C-alpha angles and dihedrals in degrees: 000000000000131000121238090245092052093044091051092046090053091047091050092049090051093048091052091062097069132025091216129040111201112232104211131198104184121183100177121056089206088069094053103087099038090047092051091046091051093050094045090048087055092053100261105119102160108080127185115201109194118223091230099111133058088240097052098103092048089048090053090050092053096044090049087065092062113102113244095015120127102199126195139169123249130200089036105171109159148030088260090055090051093051094044092047093052091047089053092052103262114155097193140019135220125200132187089226140354137252128178090243092055095045091046090052095048093047093047090050093046093240117146109229135197102211121201128242133171103176139049091249093053091048092048092050092052091045089052089055092049105267116126098160111071142169111241104214139210085013104186095034091049095055104285122215094352093054093049091047089053092049090051092067100061096023106040093149093066120089120203140205104201114209131173119065095011110143141161087272096060106018094095090053091054094045091051090067117099093227096050112092097174139333135234120231141168098200093089090070108037113191093235092054092047092050090048092048091236094162094157089055091050091049088054091051090048092051091052091049093047089054094058 
């Protein structure tokens, strides 16, 4: 069991360790460990494996074996997702939104969660519950840098991790905002490089992202 305040504090502390959290969609379990090793070698230690493939839970289990990797599950939508993610070895969860059922399940299981919000009302509701570290999703579609800047005025106590459309071209603009703690991005692990096993290339991309 974990309180919302404690869960959010742990999520914030984790987000403060890296400017970019890789958002990973991995189709082949064989790629899991070398991919995690490449990202960690580049300085990105917090890894989000999205539950969008049949192999995702096995990928989490393999990545969790990599020294220095902090592995979590993304696209967590249900109580079943929470339980399965923990069983696989995930130490945090990320969701595109938030429901009472999902937050109840994460808190009961003791799993820190980064719940998603895209509007002031959604952010206020989560803050009222005890969450002050949120995922801003879908970042670019929901107004991007300008929207986050606007939310920072009335809600300065909330920290955000924008995800969705964040790229090397705009990541620095997001990270320059006072209320952005880190950002989520998939560009550090391009599918073509993963398929080719270009781990050195991925490490180079991770180093550039870690330096933002």
